[in-house]
Each structure stands twice: as structure tokens, then as C-alpha cells.
C-alpha positions in Angstrom: 137.0 128.6 77.9 139.8 125.4 78.2 137.5 122.0 77.7 138.5 119.3 80.6 139.9 116.5 80.0 139.2 113.5 82.5 141.5 111.5 80.9 144.3 113.4 82.6 146.4 112.8 85.7 144.6 114.1 87.8 141.4 112.1 87.5 142.9 108.5 86.1 143.5 106.4 89.1 146.1 106.2 91.0 149.5 105.4 89.1 151.6 102.6 89.9 155.0 101.5 88.8 155.8 98.8 86.9 159.4 96.7 85.8 157.6 95.3 83.0 154.4 98.1 82.4 155.3 101.8 83.3 151.8 102.9 82.4 150.1 100.2 85.2 146.8 101.8 85.9 146.2 101.1 90.4 142.9 101.7 91.6 142.9 101.6 95.3 139.4 102.4 98.3 139.4 102.1 101.4 135.5 100.3 102.7 134.4 100.7 105.8 134.3 96.8 107.3 130.5 96.7 108.1 129.6 97.6 104.0 131.2 94.0 103.4 128.6 92.3 105.6 127.0 89.3 105.0 123.6 88.2 106.6 124.1 86.0 110.0 123.8 85.8 113.7 126.5 88.0 115.8 126.3 91.1 116.5 129.4 93.7 115.7 128.5 96.0 119.1 131.6 96.6 120.9 133.9 95.4 118.6 136.2 97.7 116.8 135.9 98.6 113.2 138.7 98.1 110.6 139.1 99.8 107.1 139.3 96.8 104.5 141.1 98.0 101.8 140.2 96.3 98.1 143.4 96.6 95.2 142.5 96.2 91.6 144.6 96.5 88.8 144.2 97.1 85.2 147.4 95.8 84.1 148.1 92.4 84.4 152.5 93.1 85.3 150.1 93.8 89.0 148.5 90.8 90.3 144.7 91.5 92.1 144.6 91.6 95.2 141.6 91.9 97.7 142.8 91.9 101.0 140.4 90.9 103.8 140.1 89.0 106.8 140.1 85.4 105.4 141.5 83.7 102.3 138.7 82.7 99.6 138.7 79.4 98.3 137.5 77.8 95.0 133.6 77.6 94.9 130.8 76.3 92.3 132.2 77.4 88.5 130.2 79.9 86.9 127.3 78.9 84.5 128.9 81.5 81.0 124.8 82.2 81.0 124.9 84.7 84.3 125.2 87.8 83.1 124.6 91.2 84.6 123.3 94.2 82.9 124.2 97.1 84.2 121.9 100.4 83.6 119.0 97.8 83.1 116.2 100.5 83.6 117.2 102.3 80.3 116.1 102.6 76.6 119.0 100.2 75.6 119.3 98.2 79.2 115.8 97.0 79.1 116.2 95.8 75.5 119.1 93.2 76.5 118.0 92.1 79.5 114.2 91.5 77.6 116.6 89.7 74.6 119.1 87.9 77.1 116.2 86.5 78.8 114.6 84.7 75.1 117.9 83.6 74.4 118.1 81.5 77.7 120.1 83.5 79.6 120.2 84.1 83.6 119.9 87.8 83.8 120.8 90.0 86.9 120.1 93.7 86.9 122.5 96.3 88.6 119.7 98.9 89.4 119.9 101.9 91.8 117.9 102.0 94.8 114.9 103.9 93.5 111.3 104.9 95.0 109.8 103.1 92.7 111.2 99.6 92.1 112.0 98.1 88.7 109.4 95.8 89.3 108.8 94.8 85.2 112.5 93.4 85.2 111.6 91.0 88.0 107.8 90.1 86.1 110.5 89.3 82.6 112.4 86.9 85.2 115.0 88.8 86.1 117.2 88.9 89.6 117.2 92.6 90.3 119.9 93.9 92.8 120.6 97.2 94.7 123.9 98.8 93.8 125.3 102.0 92.7 128.0 102.9 89.9 128.5 106.1 92.0 129.1 104.1 95.1 132.2 101.5 94.3 131.8 99.4 97.2 128.2 98.2 96.1 129.6 96.7 93.1 131.3 94.2 94.0 128.7 92.1 95.7 127.1 92.0 92.7 129.3 90.6 90.0 129.3 87.2 92.8 128.8 84.4 90.2 129.0 86.3 87.1 130.2 85.3 83.3 129.8 88.5 81.8 128.8 91.8 82.6 127.0 93.8 79.8 127.4 97.8 80.7 124.7 100.0 79.5 124.3 102.6 81.8 124.5 106.6 82.0 124.7 109.6 84.5 120.5 110.8 84.6 120.7 113.7 83.1 121.0 116.2 86.3 123.8 114.1 87.6 127.3 115.4 86.6 128.9 113.3 83.9 132.1 112.8 85.5 130.6 111.0 88.7 128.7 108.5 86.6 130.3 108.1 83.5 134.0 108.4 84.3 134.1 107.3 87.8 131.5 105.0 88.3 132.7 103.3 84.9 136.1 102.7 86.1 135.3 101.2 89.5 133.1 98.7 87.7 136.3 97.7 85.6 138.3 97.2 88.1 136.0 95.1 90.1 134.8 93.3 87.0 139.0 92.3 86.5 139.4 91.9 90.3 136.3 89.5 90.4 137.9 87.8 87.2 134.8 88.1 85.0 134.5 86.4 81.8 133.4 89.2 79.3 132.9 92.8 79.4 130.8 94.2 76.9 130.6 98.5 77.2 128.8 100.5 75.0 130.1 103.7 74.0 129.7 106.4 70.9 130.7 106.7 67.4 133.9 109.1 66.8 133.8 110.0 70.3 137.4 110.1 69.9 136.9 113.5 67.6 135.3 115.6 69.8 137.4 116.1 73.5 135.6 119.6 74.1 132.2 117.3 74.7 132.4 115.6 78.0 130.4 112.4 77.5 132.4 111.9 74.3 135.7 112.4 76.0 134.9 109.9 78.8 133.9 107.3 76.4 136.7 107.5 75.2 139.0 107.7 78.0 136.6 104.2 79.3 137.7 102.4 76.1 141.1 103.3 76.4 140.9 102.0 79.8 139.1 98.9 79.3 141.8 98.3 76.5 144.5 98.5 79.5 142.5 96.1 81.8 143.8 92.7 80.1 139.8 92.2 80.4 137.9 89.8 77.3 136.1 92.6 76.2 134.1 94.1 73.3 133.8 97.8 73.0 130.3 98.9 71.2 129.8 102.1 69.4 126.5 103.6 68.8 125.2 106.6 66.7 121.6 106.4 67.5 118.8 104.9 69.2 115.5 105.0 67.1 113.3 104.7 70.7 114.4 107.8 71.2 112.6 109.5 68.2 109.3 108.8 69.6 109.0 111.1 72.0 111.3 113.8 70.5 109.2 113.8 67.4 106.9 111.8 67.1 104.5 112.2 70.4 105.0 116.2 69.9 103.6 115.5 66.0 100.5 113.7 67.2 99.3 115.5 70.6 99.8 119.1 68.2 102.5 120.3 70.3 105.2 122.2 69.8 108.3 119.9 67.8 112.2 121.3 68.8 114.7 121.1 66.1 118.0 122.8 65.1 119.1 123.8 62.4 122.1 121.4 62.0 123.9 119.4 59.3 125.1 116.5 61.2 123.5 113.3 60.2 122.1 110.3 62.3 121.9 106.5 61.0 120.2 106.3 64.2 119.9 102.0 65.1 116.3 99.8 66.7 117.2 99.9 70.4 115.8 95.4 69.9 118.6 95.3 66.6 121.1 96.6 69.2 120.3 94.4 71.7 120.3 90.6 69.2 124.0 92.1 67.7 125.8 92.4 70.7 124.7 88.6 71.7 125.3 87.7 68.2 128.9 88.9 69.0 129.0 87.7 72.9 128.4 84.3 70.9 131.2 84.7 68.5 134.7 83.1 69.7 137.1 85.7 67.1 135.5 88.5 68.4 137.4 89.3 71.6 138.7 92.9 72.8 137.2 94.1 69.4 135.5 97.8 68.7 132.4 97.5 66.4 130.7 100.0 65.7 126.8 99.4 65.0 124.7 101.9 62.9 121.4 101.4 61.0 121.1 101.7 57.4 120.6 105.4 56.7 121.4 108.7 58.0 119.3 111.6 58.8 118.9 115.2 59.6 116.9 116.7 61.6 114.8 117.9 59.6 114.3 114.6 57.2 113.1 112.7 61.0 110.8 115.7 61.1 108.9 115.4 57.6 109.1 111.9 57.9 107.0 111.8 60.7 104.7 114.6 59.6 103.6 112.3 56.7 102.9 109.4 58.6 101.0 111.2 60.8 99.5 112.9 58.1 99.3 116.2 59.7 101.8 118.7 60.0 104.3 119.9 62.9 104.9 122.7 64.7 108.2 123.3 64.8 110.5 125.5 66.8 113.5 126.1 64.8 116.9 126.8 67.8 120.4 127.5 65.7 122.8 125.9 66.6 124.8 128.9 67.3 122.4 130.0 70.3 123.0 126.2 71.8 127.1 126.9 71.8 126.3 130.1 73.2 124.5 129.3 75.9 127.1 126.8 76.5 129.8 129.7 76.6 127.5 131.7 79.0 126.9 129.0 81.7 130.6 127.1 81.9 130.9 131.1 83.9 129.1 129.8 86.4 129.8 126.7 89.3 126.1 126.0 89.5 125.5 125.8 85.6 128.3 123.2 84.7 126.6 120.2 84.4 124.2 121.6 81.8 126.9 123.2 80.0 128.2 119.6 79.4 125.0 118.6 78.6 124.9 121.3 75.9 128.2 120.4 74.5 126.3 118.5 72.1 126.3 121.6 69.8 129.1 121.3 69.1 129.0 117.9 67.0 125.7 119.0 65.9 127.5 121.9 64.3 130.7 119.7 63.1 128.7 118.3 60.1 129.2 115.0 60.9 128.0 112.3 59.5 126.8 109.3 62.7 127.0 106.6 60.5 129.5 104.4 59.7 129.4 100.7 56.4 128.2 97.8 58.0 128.7 95.2 55.3 132.0 93.8 57.0 130.3 94.1 60.4 127.5 91.7 58.8 129.6 89.4 57.4 131.7 88.8 60.8 128.7 88.4 62.6 126.5 86.6 60.2 123.9 88.9 59.8 121.6 89.7 56.8 121.1 93.3 56.4 117.8 92.8 55.7 117.2 91.5 59.4 117.7 95.2 59.9 114.9 97.6 60.9 114.8 100.4 59.0 114.0 104.4 60.3 110.7 104.6 57.7 109.3 100.6 58.7 110.1 101.3 62.9 107.6 104.5 63.0 105.0 103.3 60.5 104.7 100.7 62.6 104.5 103.2 65.4 102.2 105.6 64.0 99.7 103.0 62.3 99.6 101.4 65.7 98.7 104.3 67.4 96.5 105.5 65.0 94.7 102.8 65.1 94.3 102.8 69.1 93.6 106.3 68.9 90.3 105.2 66.4 89.7 102.6 68.5 87.8 104.9 71.1 87.4 107.2 69.0 89.9 110.0 70.4 91.3 112.6 68.9 95.3 112.7 68.8 95.4 116.4 70.1 93.8 114.7 73.4 96.9 115.1 75.9 95.5 112.8 78.1 95.5 109.9 76.9 98.7 107.4 77.2 99.7 104.2 75.6 
């Protein structure tokens, strides 16, 4: 079955012809006036509601227009330290928030309405605003007074990939352009252009292209993998003597500590020579799945109960789930089996990037050091409370 093309003409925003640029992209959406109301007295009862249409162009040749009941007047200049972090509760997003606060930025976090509020962000000193990328009419208000947007968001596993990672990101970029955002940081995936059959990677590549056409002052940062994800995937199951799921894939990934990613991101933001550029961040060394498991076994001092799933089984399962509408989202997630079986090395030389950012490679955490610190701390805690590592009812 042919793969979906998320940046095909049927999924891109409406194309608007222009005498100077025929490829101009125009996004329009009708927004009920009730969603644009601000607090204040007066009742809307008895009044006839009208829909307000917001136009935002991704082309420099098409003027940005916001049709509203009144003209907007110039306000207070936006402080360069004011940033909006999208996806602030995620693995990378929370590290970006912490780093920004430590460096003195005024941080606003866009999070979806949730049963359990993101109080830890407020405790750190950030401002939390509720919005949802899948509902574009909620985005514009979060951008008022913002200088820089840092987009760390991605869809949840149970969600259709297209809804947030494509449609939501297009809306965010268009709103950022219309609202005059000065800088925009987008996190993508290394080698995403090489895997059009993998929906998330295809969408990331399409979003990169869409951002390039927006004329925003952007930085796209491609990432290989997070060290933090290895804790729940390998380290914790080994300590709890549970099964560790691995594959026979030959692919190698240069994992990086999200704290280092956040630090380098702000170094890049402060560098005036880095504008409308693509950077790739990779860890010091690329690892196979088996090498990571072996390292965790050595540091934990115990063997892992490894269950190996052949990549061929994952690929067959993906083909099977493509036949049913209700399992399409599962098939999209399993598409990464195509990446695993490709013998690809998700890494890149970092010398030029370090020179550009003025960063010493010695300051970048290695996977050995990261996991050693984790196992040292966790085993010390277990020893202090006189617990056995197999006890699964103890959480830190």
C-alpha cells in the first residue's frame, strides 16, 4: 500500500496565487467571535454573532491581515526575553523551560487543558496558558507579548499524527507570522527527508519546508534521540527484573541528554549569525539497542531478561494494521520499523556545530556518564532504604 504524503496538495493550506510568488501558501480559518471575547462587562444576549475570519500568509508577498471589529494600535514593545514554550510538559519541553528560567527568560508555557494541571511549571516560575494545537482558534491569544516561540510539541501516542504534528504546526507557524513573532525554534528529526514512508518523519520534513516558506526568523534543530527515554525503556525494567523489549535492528542512534539540547538551543538563540538555519544535534557516540542493554546490565550489576522482537515482525504487523481504518494510527507508529531495518546511523559530526556555538565537546554528556549517574543514584537510594531492586512498588 502506498504511503501517505502529508505535504501533498490535498493537505497543504490553500494555495493563493501571487504575481511575484506563485507558491505562496495561505491558511484561512473561520473563528467564532465568541472565542475572541475578552473579559469585561456586558452581555452578548440578543446580539447577532458574526464569524471573524483570520488570514495569515506564509509568503512575504502576501500581506498579513487580521479582520476584526477594530484596528489594532501599536502597544508596548515586546521584550526579547519573553518566550513561549509549546509542549512544555514533555521530555524535552520541561528541560527547555528549566533552562530558560535559569537564564532569566520570562517563560510562558502552552499546555493543553488537562485533568491534572501542570503545577510543576508554575512552581518553577513559569506562566501556564491553556491552548490546543488541534484547535487553531486557541493559539493566537497565547502569542500576545511573545518574542520567541520554541516548539517542542508532538502528538500523543493515542492521537492521529496528522492532527497535531501537521495541521497544528501549520496553524502555529501561521499565527506566529501573523502575530509578528521575532524568532521561532522548531525541533525536527535527523534524516527525516529520507523516510517519506514514515508518517511522523515525513510530516517533520514537510513542516521544515513550510517554515522555510513562512519568512519567519527560524532555527530548525534536528535531533537523533533522547537519553532520558532509555531510563523507562531499559534501565528501570532491568532493575525491576522485568522483560526488556529489544530488536535485532542494526541501526545506531547518537543519544543526547535533553539538558544539553536545551542549553545548546539557547546558545543558538543568542547567536545573531544563526538565522533561518538548520542545525543537527547529536550525542558523542551512536549506539545499537543491544549495546545500550549491555551497558545497562553492566552498570546495574545484573543481567536483563531480554525479549527480542525481529524487525520483520514489526513490519508485518504494520502492513496488517494498514488494512483497518481503526488501526491506522497504530500502523503509523509502527512505521518506524522501516527506519530500524535500514541500517541507518542517526548521528552527524558535531565539530562545526560546536565551533559555531562556541561550545566545548567535553561539556556534552556521554551516554556512559548519564547512565552511570542514574544507576549510582538509584542504587544508593535502594540501599539506604534497605530495599531490593526487584521491588516494583517503589518509585522515585
